[in-house]
N, C-alpha and C positions, 0 to 999 in steps of 0.2 A: 806334394800336390795330389789331388784326388785322382783316382783311377776311374775312367769312364767304362761302364759295363752295360751291355745291352743283352737282355734275355727276354724270353716270353713270360707272360703271367701264369703259365701252366704250372700245376703243382710240382712237377718234377724239377723245374728250374728254381722255383722259389724255395723248395726244400733243400736242394743242393747248395744254393748260394746264400741262404739266410745268414749263416755265421760270418761269411766274408762281408756281406753287405752291412751287417750290424756291428762290425768292429770286434768280433770275437776271435779272429785269427791272428795269433801273435806275429808281429813283424810285417803284416800287410798294411798298405796305405789305406786312407779313407776311400770309400767307393761311392760314386754317384751312379745310380742305376736308372736305366731307361727301359720301359717295358714296351715290347712291340712283337707282332707276329713275325714268324720267321721269313716270310716273303719280304717284309719290310727290312729286316736286319740283313738279309742277303744283299739288297740294293745298297743299304747304308755302308756295309763293309767295303763295297767297291769304291766308295768315296773316302775310305779311311776314317769313318766317323767315330769309331770307338776303339779304346785300348784293348778291351776284352769283349768278344761278341759271340753270341750263339748263332750259328748259321746252319744251313742244310749241307750235308756232305756233298750233295750234287752240285753245290756252288763252288767247291774248292778249286776246280781248274781255273776259275777267274780270279781267285783270291790269294793263291799261295806265293805269288811274287811279293806280296806286301804283308803277309801274315804267316806266323808259325801255327801249325796245328798242335794243340795241346793233347797229350795222351790221357786226358781225364776230363770229367765234368759234363760230358755230352750224353747223348741218348743213342744207345746201340744195344741190341739184344735179340732174344728169340721170342716168338709169339707176340710180337708188338708191331706188326707191319700195317701199312695202310690198307684200307678196304675200298673196293668199288661197290657202291650201293645202288640198288634200283628199287622201285616200288614192288612190294610183295606180290601185287596182282599183275605185274608186267609180264611175267613168264618169259623173261629174256634168257638166252643162252650165250649171246655175244653182244657186241656193241655196233653191229652193222647199222649204218644210217643214224646213229645216236648222236645227240648233243650231250656232252659230258662237262660237268662243272668241276674245276680243279682249283686248289687253294693257292697256286703260284707256279710260274713257269720254270723256276730253278729250284724247286723243292725236290727232296729225295723221293717223295711220294710220286710226283709227276714223272721223274726220271724212271722209276720202276714201272710206272704205268706205260710209258713209251716203250720200254723193253718188252713188257708183256704183250702189248698190242702190235709189235713189229710185224709188218706184213698184212695186218688187218685193223688199221686205225679206225676210230670213229669218224663220223662225218664232220663233227664240229667240236671244238674245245672252247670253253668260256672260263676265264679266270675270275673267280668269285670270292668275296670275303668268306672265310671259313664258316662263320656262324650262319651264313645264308644257304649253304649247300644242302643240308638235309631237308630244311623246309622247302627249298626249291624243287628237289626231287619228289618230295611227298605231294606237292601240288601239281606236278606234271610240267613245270617250267623247264626242267632238265630231265633227260631220259635216265641219266645216271650221274653219280657224284663220287668224287675221290675224297676220302676223309681220313683223318689221323686222330691220334691221342684219345681223348675221352669219348669220342664218337663210337669207339669200339664197345662201350658199355651202354650206350643210350640210343643207338639207331633203331632198335625195335619199337621204341615209343613213337616214332614217326611213321610206322607202318612200312618200314624198309627191310630189305633182305640183302645179304652180301652175295654179289655175283662172284667175287673172288677175294680171297685174302692174299694180298701181294707178298706179305711176309712169309706165309706158308709156301707160296709158289717159289719165292727166292730161296728159302731154306731147303726145299726139296730139290731144287735144281743145283744148288751150290754146296749144300751142307754147312753153310756159314751163317752167322748171325746177320741181322739186317742193320746197316748203318743209317741212322736218321739224322741226328743233330750233332754238330761238332762245336767245340770251343776253340776260338782262334785268339792269338795274342799279336797285336800289331808290332811289326818290326821297328826297332828304334824307339818305341814308346814304352815298352815294358819288357823286363827280363823274362823270357819264357820259362826258364828253369825255376825262377822264383814264383812265377805265376802258377805253374803246375803244382808247386808245393802249397801255395795258398788254397788252391781249389781242392786239392786232396784233403787238406786239413778241414776245410769247410764240409766236405763229404763225410769225413770221419765223425765230426761233431754232430752232423745231421742224423747219422745212424746211432750214435751213442745216446742221444737224447732227442727223440723225435718230437717230444712235447715242446721243446724250446722254439721250434719253427712253426708250431701249429697256427698261432694267430696270424703270422705273416702269410702262410700258405693260404689259409681260408679267406683272408682279406682280398686276395687277388685271384681267387678260383672261379670267378665269373659265374657265381650262383650254382656251382656244382654242389651236389649233396655230399656230406662228409664221407659216406661209404664209397662214392665214386672217386673222391679225392684220394682215399687210401688205396684203392685198386690202381689208380693212375700212378701213384708213387711206387707201389710195389712192382708194377710192370716195367716202368721206364728207368728206375734207379736201381742198378744192379752191379754185378762185379765189373762190368765194362765201364761204369761211371767212375770207379776208382782207378782203373788202369785198362786201356784198350787191350794190351797184351798181343800175343801173336795172332790169335783168332780175330781180334778186332781189326788189326792192321790188314790182315788178309782179306777181311770183308770189304774194307774201304778200297783196297787195291783192285779187288774183283769187280766191285760196282763201277768204279771210274774206268777201269780197263775195258770192260764190256761196253760201257757207254761210248768211250772213245772209238772203239773198233766199229761201233754202229754209226759213228758220225754224229752223235748226239751232244758230245762235249769235246772241248779241245784235249789233245794229249797232254798229260801232266806227269811230272816225276813221281816216284814212289812216295806215298804218304808217309812212310816210315822215315824217309830221308829228310822230310820237311818238319818232322816232329821232334820234340824234346822228351825223351823217355826216362829221364832220371826221376 
């Protein structure tokens, strides 16, 4: 039977999963892929909609009863955090009284934002499709916007400036990399040890021959320029994609632990205890 997989159309996901999706991973079953933004997959995972699914690490407390966290395939690293953007002429030093557009209420980006604004939250939050955030801030519809991924490379084109890099803030405060997107395997539907092996092999092939995935990546890159695609992959596909390792698991546990202590997410068991690390 085919394995159902849900990932984003972003270059890091299509690069990582190209070999698995296209049947080049020995021993892996056929794969039926669904593309969706992470706020959509977070919700779909709560319904058990997919066998393998990319979700926000911030959503794990609601999902780990039904899914295993795989120790590979996701997005976690340094220098890759979400940004809070404002208009360059706004001359803001904080978000007092501001309306802020965010890409989803269970995204890691929004969880980091809530930790950063603890004690001084903005006046209003609006959940907005990701592609509408930067134009909305540029036109003044929103006072600030929370953005991720390729927006790191393109926000200047909209006349915007970064009020804060939440990745830099997190790394300075914790010394840990920033956990963004996780790969989960649905319990009872797929062997997580086998799934981790398939994903790691797909990652290995992507690195071994980047040209093999080029057409697939560009076809789903939402009109990104090739140089932005390359920078995107270079930033988000790294050693943690192949193996979270001790530092990766420590980052996940720190994020969810701090968020639980602040009352932002339910308490959850150790991420390492729920993962298959072979």
